[in-house]
mmCIF file of the N, C-alpha and C atoms, coordinates in Angstrom:
data_MODEL
# 
_entry.id   MODEL 
# 
loop_
_atom_site.group_PDB 
_atom_site.id 
_atom_site.type_symbol 
_atom_site.label_atom_id 
_atom_site.label_alt_id 
_atom_site.label_comp_id 
_atom_site.label_asym_id 
_atom_site.label_entity_id 
_atom_site.label_seq_id 
_atom_site.pdbx_PDB_ins_code 
_atom_site.Cartn_x 
_atom_site.Cartn_y 
_atom_site.Cartn_z 
_atom_site.occupancy 
_atom_site.B_iso_or_equiv 
_atom_site.pdbx_formal_charge 
_atom_site.auth_seq_id 
_atom_site.auth_comp_id 
_atom_site.auth_asym_id 
_atom_site.auth_atom_id 
_atom_site.pdbx_PDB_model_num 
ATOM 1   N N  . MET A 1 1  ? -5.624  6.177   -3.185 1.00 0.00 ? 1  MET A N  1 
ATOM 2   C CA . MET A 1 1  ? -4.576  5.915   -4.143 1.00 0.00 ? 1  MET A CA 1 
ATOM 3   C C  . MET A 1 1  ? -3.828  4.663   -3.717 1.00 0.00 ? 1  MET A C  1 
ATOM 4   N N  . SER A 1 2  ? -3.675  3.756   -4.617 1.00 0.00 ? 2  SER A N  1 
ATOM 5   C CA . SER A 1 2  ? -2.956  2.524   -4.344 1.00 0.00 ? 2  SER A CA 1 
ATOM 6   C C  . SER A 1 2  ? -1.490  2.716   -4.708 1.00 0.00 ? 2  SER A C  1 
ATOM 7   N N  . ARG A 1 3  ? -0.629  2.181   -3.882 1.00 0.00 ? 3  ARG A N  1 
ATOM 8   C CA . ARG A 1 3  ? 0.809   2.299   -4.141 1.00 0.00 ? 3  ARG A CA 1 
ATOM 9   C C  . ARG A 1 3  ? 1.400   0.910   -4.308 1.00 0.00 ? 3  ARG A C  1 
ATOM 10  N N  . GLY A 1 4  ? 1.491   0.480   -5.541 1.00 0.00 ? 4  GLY A N  1 
ATOM 11  C CA . GLY A 1 4  ? 2.120   -0.810  -5.811 1.00 0.00 ? 4  GLY A CA 1 
ATOM 12  C C  . GLY A 1 4  ? 3.629   -0.674  -5.733 1.00 0.00 ? 4  GLY A C  1 
ATOM 13  N N  . VAL A 1 5  ? 4.276   -1.696  -5.243 1.00 0.00 ? 5  VAL A N  1 
ATOM 14  C CA . VAL A 1 5  ? 5.732   -1.674  -5.105 1.00 0.00 ? 5  VAL A CA 1 
ATOM 15  C C  . VAL A 1 5  ? 6.303   -2.761  -6.012 1.00 0.00 ? 5  VAL A C  1 
ATOM 16  N N  . PRO A 1 6  ? 7.117   -2.387  -6.992 1.00 0.00 ? 6  PRO A N  1 
ATOM 17  C CA . PRO A 1 6  ? 7.714   -3.403  -7.862 1.00 0.00 ? 6  PRO A CA 1 
ATOM 18  C C  . PRO A 1 6  ? 8.600   -4.344  -7.047 1.00 0.00 ? 6  PRO A C  1 
ATOM 19  N N  . SER A 1 7  ? 8.482   -5.622  -7.336 1.00 0.00 ? 7  SER A N  1 
ATOM 20  C CA . SER A 1 7  ? 9.229   -6.634  -6.591 1.00 0.00 ? 7  SER A CA 1 
ATOM 21  C C  . SER A 1 7  ? 9.744   -7.695  -7.546 1.00 0.00 ? 7  SER A C  1 
ATOM 22  N N  . ARG A 1 8  ? 10.673  -8.479  -7.055 1.00 0.00 ? 8  ARG A N  1 
ATOM 23  C CA . ARG A 1 8  ? 11.142  -9.633  -7.817 1.00 0.00 ? 8  ARG A CA 1 
ATOM 24  C C  . ARG A 1 8  ? 11.098  -10.845 -6.898 1.00 0.00 ? 8  ARG A C  1 
ATOM 25  N N  . VAL A 1 9  ? 11.020  -12.016 -7.497 1.00 0.00 ? 9  VAL A N  1 
ATOM 26  C CA . VAL A 1 9  ? 10.989  -13.259 -6.739 1.00 0.00 ? 9  VAL A CA 1 
ATOM 27  C C  . VAL A 1 9  ? 12.262  -14.026 -7.065 1.00 0.00 ? 9  VAL A C  1 
ATOM 28  N N  . ASP A 1 10 ? 12.982  -14.459 -6.030 1.00 0.00 ? 10 ASP A N  1 
ATOM 29  C CA . ASP A 1 10 ? 14.229  -15.182 -6.281 1.00 0.00 ? 10 ASP A CA 1 
ATOM 30  C C  . ASP A 1 10 ? 13.947  -16.673 -6.488 1.00 0.00 ? 10 ASP A C  1 
ATOM 31  N N  . GLU A 1 11 ? 15.002  -17.442 -6.679 1.00 0.00 ? 11 GLU A N  1 
ATOM 32  C CA . GLU A 1 11 ? 14.868  -18.870 -6.988 1.00 0.00 ? 11 GLU A CA 1 
ATOM 33  C C  . GLU A 1 11 ? 14.274  -19.680 -5.835 1.00 0.00 ? 11 GLU A C  1 
ATOM 34  N N  . ARG A 1 12 ? 14.281  -19.133 -4.620 1.00 0.00 ? 12 ARG A N  1 
ATOM 35  C CA . ARG A 1 12 ? 13.703  -19.822 -3.465 1.00 0.00 ? 12 ARG A CA 1 
ATOM 36  C C  . ARG A 1 12 ? 12.274  -19.364 -3.183 1.00 0.00 ? 12 ARG A C  1 
ATOM 37  N N  . GLY A 1 13 ? 11.729  -18.516 -4.048 1.00 0.00 ? 13 GLY A N  1 
ATOM 38  C CA . GLY A 1 13 ? 10.352  -18.062 -3.896 1.00 0.00 ? 13 GLY A CA 1 
ATOM 39  C C  . GLY A 1 13 ? 10.176  -16.902 -2.937 1.00 0.00 ? 13 GLY A C  1 
ATOM 40  N N  . ARG A 1 14 ? 11.267  -16.266 -2.558 1.00 0.00 ? 14 ARG A N  1 
ATOM 41  C CA . ARG A 1 14 ? 11.187  -15.122 -1.658 1.00 0.00 ? 14 ARG A CA 1 
ATOM 42  C C  . ARG A 1 14 ? 10.929  -13.856 -2.457 1.00 0.00 ? 14 ARG A C  1 
ATOM 43  N N  . ILE A 1 15 ? 10.090  -12.981 -1.924 1.00 0.00 ? 15 ILE A N  1 
ATOM 44  C CA . ILE A 1 15 ? 9.754   -11.727 -2.589 1.00 0.00 ? 15 ILE A CA 1 
ATOM 45  C C  . ILE A 1 15 ? 10.693  -10.637 -2.089 1.00 0.00 ? 15 ILE A C  1 
ATOM 46  N N  . TRP A 1 16 ? 11.317  -9.928  -3.029 1.00 0.00 ? 16 TRP A N  1 
ATOM 47  C CA . TRP A 1 16 ? 12.245  -8.852  -2.720 1.00 0.00 ? 16 TRP A CA 1 
ATOM 48  C C  . TRP A 1 16 ? 11.710  -7.563  -3.330 1.00 0.00 ? 16 TRP A C  1 
ATOM 49  N N  . PRO A 1 17 ? 11.113  -6.689  -2.519 1.00 0.00 ? 17 PRO A N  1 
ATOM 50  C CA . PRO A 1 17 ? 10.611  -5.416  -3.059 1.00 0.00 ? 17 PRO A CA 1 
ATOM 51  C C  . PRO A 1 17 ? 11.753  -4.459  -3.354 1.00 0.00 ? 17 PRO A C  1 
ATOM 52  N N  . ASP A 1 18 ? 11.502  -3.570  -4.301 1.00 0.00 ? 18 ASP A N  1 
ATOM 53  C CA . ASP A 1 18 ? 12.461  -2.511  -4.599 1.00 0.00 ? 18 ASP A CA 1 
ATOM 54  C C  . ASP A 1 18 ? 12.512  -1.590  -3.384 1.00 0.00 ? 18 ASP A C  1 
ATOM 55  N N  . ALA A 1 19 ? 13.671  -1.449  -2.766 1.00 0.00 ? 19 ALA A N  1 
ATOM 56  C CA . ALA A 1 19 ? 13.806  -0.711  -1.497 1.00 0.00 ? 19 ALA A CA 1 
ATOM 57  C C  . ALA A 1 19 ? 13.397  0.756   -1.618 1.00 0.00 ? 19 ALA A C  1 
ATOM 58  N N  . ALA A 1 20 ? 13.804  1.416   -2.695 1.00 0.00 ? 20 ALA A N  1 
ATOM 59  C CA . ALA A 1 20 ? 13.471  2.839   -2.848 1.00 0.00 ? 20 ALA A CA 1 
ATOM 60  C C  . ALA A 1 20 ? 11.966  3.024   -3.050 1.00 0.00 ? 20 ALA A C  1 
ATOM 61  N N  . ALA A 1 21 ? 11.344  2.158   -3.847 1.00 0.00 ? 21 ALA A N  1 
ATOM 62  C CA . ALA A 1 21 ? 9.901   2.257   -4.085 1.00 0.00 ? 21 ALA A CA 1 
ATOM 63  C C  . ALA A 1 21 ? 9.131   1.934   -2.805 1.00 0.00 ? 21 ALA A C  1 
ATOM 64  N N  . LEU A 1 22 ? 9.608   0.964   -2.036 1.00 0.00 ? 22 LEU A N  1 
ATOM 65  C CA . LEU A 1 22 ? 8.961   0.621   -0.774 1.00 0.00 ? 22 LEU A CA 1 
ATOM 66  C C  . LEU A 1 22 ? 9.041   1.784   0.205  1.00 0.00 ? 22 LEU A C  1 
ATOM 67  N N  . GLU A 1 23 ? 10.197  2.407   0.302  1.00 0.00 ? 23 GLU A N  1 
ATOM 68  C CA . GLU A 1 23 ? 10.360  3.561   1.186  1.00 0.00 ? 23 GLU A CA 1 
ATOM 69  C C  . GLU A 1 23 ? 9.406   4.683   0.785  1.00 0.00 ? 23 GLU A C  1 
ATOM 70  N N  . ASP A 1 24 ? 9.306   4.946   -0.499 1.00 0.00 ? 24 ASP A N  1 
ATOM 71  C CA . ASP A 1 24 ? 8.417   5.994   -0.984 1.00 0.00 ? 24 ASP A CA 1 
ATOM 72  C C  . ASP A 1 24 ? 6.955   5.656   -0.674 1.00 0.00 ? 24 ASP A C  1 
ATOM 73  N N  . ALA A 1 25 ? 6.563   4.407   -0.864 1.00 0.00 ? 25 ALA A N  1 
ATOM 74  C CA . ALA A 1 25 ? 5.181   4.003   -0.619 1.00 0.00 ? 25 ALA A CA 1 
ATOM 75  C C  . ALA A 1 25 ? 4.811   4.120   0.856  1.00 0.00 ? 25 ALA A C  1 
ATOM 76  N N  . VAL A 1 26 ? 5.751   3.809   1.727  1.00 0.00 ? 26 VAL A N  1 
ATOM 77  C CA . VAL A 1 26 ? 5.470   3.834   3.163  1.00 0.00 ? 26 VAL A CA 1 
ATOM 78  C C  . VAL A 1 26 ? 5.522   5.249   3.728  1.00 0.00 ? 26 VAL A C  1 
ATOM 79  N N  . LEU A 1 27 ? 6.494   6.034   3.300  1.00 0.00 ? 27 LEU A N  1 
ATOM 80  C CA . LEU A 1 27 ? 6.711   7.338   3.914  1.00 0.00 ? 27 LEU A CA 1 
ATOM 81  C C  . LEU A 1 27 ? 5.979   8.487   3.240  1.00 0.00 ? 27 LEU A C  1 
ATOM 82  N N  . ALA A 1 28 ? 5.592   8.333   1.986  1.00 0.00 ? 28 ALA A N  1 
ATOM 83  C CA . ALA A 1 28 ? 4.899   9.416   1.280  1.00 0.00 ? 28 ALA A CA 1 
ATOM 84  C C  . ALA A 1 28 ? 3.452   9.480   1.771  1.00 0.00 ? 28 ALA A C  1 
ATOM 85  N N  . GLY A 1 29 ? 3.053   10.636  2.216  1.00 0.00 ? 29 GLY A N  1 
ATOM 86  C CA . GLY A 1 29 ? 1.691   10.818  2.702  1.00 0.00 ? 29 GLY A CA 1 
ATOM 87  C C  . GLY A 1 29 ? 0.719   11.016  1.555  1.00 0.00 ? 29 GLY A C  1 
ATOM 88  N N  . ALA A 1 30 ? -0.519  10.742  1.814  1.00 0.00 ? 30 ALA A N  1 
ATOM 89  C CA . ALA A 1 30 ? -1.566  10.964  0.820  1.00 0.00 ? 30 ALA A CA 1 
ATOM 90  C C  . ALA A 1 30 ? -1.856  12.463  0.730  1.00 0.00 ? 30 ALA A C  1 
ATOM 91  N N  . ALA A 1 31 ? -2.343  12.896  -0.430 1.00 0.00 ? 31 ALA A N  1 
ATOM 92  C CA . ALA A 1 31 ? -2.672  14.310  -0.603 1.00 0.00 ? 31 ALA A CA 1 
ATOM 93  C C  . ALA A 1 31 ? -3.805  14.714  0.340  1.00 0.00 ? 31 ALA A C  1 
ATOM 94  N N  . THR A 1 32 ? -4.767  13.835  0.529  1.00 0.00 ? 32 THR A N  1 
ATOM 95  C CA . THR A 1 32 ? -5.865  14.080  1.463  1.00 0.00 ? 32 THR A CA 1 
ATOM 96  C C  . THR A 1 32 ? -6.172  12.784  2.207  1.00 0.00 ? 32 THR A C  1 
ATOM 97  N N  . ALA A 1 33 ? -6.711  12.923  3.376  1.00 0.00 ? 33 ALA A N  1 
ATOM 98  C CA . ALA A 1 33 ? -7.120  11.750  4.149  1.00 0.00 ? 33 ALA A CA 1 
ATOM 99  C C  . ALA A 1 33 ? -8.563  11.413  3.798  1.00 0.00 ? 33 ALA A C  1 
ATOM 100 N N  . ASP A 1 34 ? -8.831  10.143  3.510  1.00 0.00 ? 34 ASP A N  1 
ATOM 101 C CA . ASP A 1 34 ? -10.176 9.702   3.162  1.00 0.00 ? 34 ASP A CA 1 
ATOM 102 C C  . ASP A 1 34 ? -10.642 8.674   4.189  1.00 0.00 ? 34 ASP A C  1 
ATOM 103 N N  . PRO A 1 35 ? -11.516 9.068   5.113  1.00 0.00 ? 35 PRO A N  1 
ATOM 104 C CA . PRO A 1 35 ? -11.989 8.145   6.138  1.00 0.00 ? 35 PRO A CA 1 
ATOM 105 C C  . PRO A 1 35 ? -13.080 7.207   5.633  1.00 0.00 ? 35 PRO A C  1 
ATOM 106 N N  . GLY A 1 36 ? -13.434 7.297   4.356  1.00 0.00 ? 36 GLY A N  1 
ATOM 107 C CA . GLY A 1 36 ? -14.536 6.512   3.800  1.00 0.00 ? 36 GLY A CA 1 
ATOM 108 C C  . GLY A 1 36 ? -14.389 5.019   3.995  1.00 0.00 ? 36 GLY A C  1 
ATOM 109 N N  . TYR A 1 37 ? -13.193 4.479   3.800  1.00 0.00 ? 37 TYR A N  1 
ATOM 110 C CA . TYR A 1 37 ? -12.984 3.042   3.949  1.00 0.00 ? 37 TYR A CA 1 
ATOM 111 C C  . TYR A 1 37 ? -13.323 2.591   5.362  1.00 0.00 ? 37 TYR A C  1 
ATOM 112 N N  . PHE A 1 38 ? -12.807 3.294   6.351  1.00 0.00 ? 38 PHE A N  1 
ATOM 113 C CA . PHE A 1 38 ? -13.050 2.901   7.737  1.00 0.00 ? 38 PHE A CA 1 
ATOM 114 C C  . PHE A 1 38 ? -14.498 3.153   8.146  1.00 0.00 ? 38 PHE A C  1 
ATOM 115 N N  . ARG A 1 39 ? -15.087 4.205   7.630  1.00 0.00 ? 39 ARG A N  1 
ATOM 116 C CA . ARG A 1 39 ? -16.494 4.471   7.914  1.00 0.00 ? 39 ARG A CA 1 
ATOM 117 C C  . ARG A 1 39 ? -17.358 3.326   7.394  1.00 0.00 ? 39 ARG A C  1 
ATOM 118 N N  . ARG A 1 40 ? -17.093 2.871   6.158  1.00 0.00 ? 40 ARG A N  1 
ATOM 119 C CA . ARG A 1 40 ? -17.881 1.758   5.599  1.00 0.00 ? 40 ARG A CA 1 
ATOM 120 C C  . ARG A 1 40 ? -17.581 0.471   6.364  1.00 0.00 ? 40 ARG A C  1 
ATOM 121 N N  . LEU A 1 41 ? -16.350 0.280   6.780  1.00 0.00 ? 41 LEU A N  1 
ATOM 122 C CA . LEU A 1 41 ? -15.966 -0.923  7.512  1.00 0.00 ? 41 LEU A CA 1 
ATOM 123 C C  . LEU A 1 41 ? -16.691 -0.993  8.850  1.00 0.00 ? 41 LEU A C  1 
ATOM 124 N N  . LEU A 1 42 ? -16.766 0.121   9.575  1.00 0.00 ? 42 LEU A N  1 
ATOM 125 C CA . LEU A 1 42 ? -17.366 0.138   10.908 1.00 0.00 ? 42 LEU A CA 1 
ATOM 126 C C  . LEU A 1 42 ? -18.890 0.290   10.877 1.00 0.00 ? 42 LEU A C  1 
ATOM 127 N N  . ALA A 1 43 ? -19.408 1.095   9.954  1.00 0.00 ? 43 ALA A N  1 
ATOM 128 C CA . ALA A 1 43 ? -20.839 1.372   9.947  1.00 0.00 ? 43 ALA A CA 1 
ATOM 129 C C  . ALA A 1 43 ? -21.594 0.578   8.895  1.00 0.00 ? 43 ALA A C  1 
ATOM 130 N N  . GLY A 1 44 ? -20.867 -0.025  7.974  1.00 0.00 ? 44 GLY A N  1 
ATOM 131 C CA . GLY A 1 44 ? -21.513 -0.768  6.899  1.00 0.00 ? 44 GLY A CA 1 
ATOM 132 C C  . GLY A 1 44 ? -21.941 0.165   5.782  1.00 0.00 ? 44 GLY A C  1 
ATOM 133 N N  . ASP A 1 45 ? -22.182 -0.414  4.622  1.00 0.00 ? 45 ASP A N  1 
ATOM 134 C CA . ASP A 1 45 ? -22.657 0.375   3.475  1.00 0.00 ? 45 ASP A CA 1 
ATOM 135 C C  . ASP A 1 45 ? -24.093 0.763   3.699  1.00 0.00 ? 45 ASP A C  1 
ATOM 136 N N  . SER A 1 46 ? -24.409 2.011   3.373  1.00 0.00 ? 46 SER A N  1 
ATOM 137 C CA . SER A 1 46 ? -25.805 2.438   3.503  1.00 0.00 ? 46 SER A CA 1 
ATOM 138 C C  . SER A 1 46 ? -26.289 3.143   2.273  1.00 0.00 ? 46 SER A C  1 
# 
């Protein structure tokens, strides 16, 4: 599951993420752990 965080860019080009959405994205755990990404990364696609 991808967790996009809404952000805004100020006049100097700095990115400011929504603090509450960022906290939720970082601290909320996934419903299940999927090791598939790391398995494919280390062992390659087969």
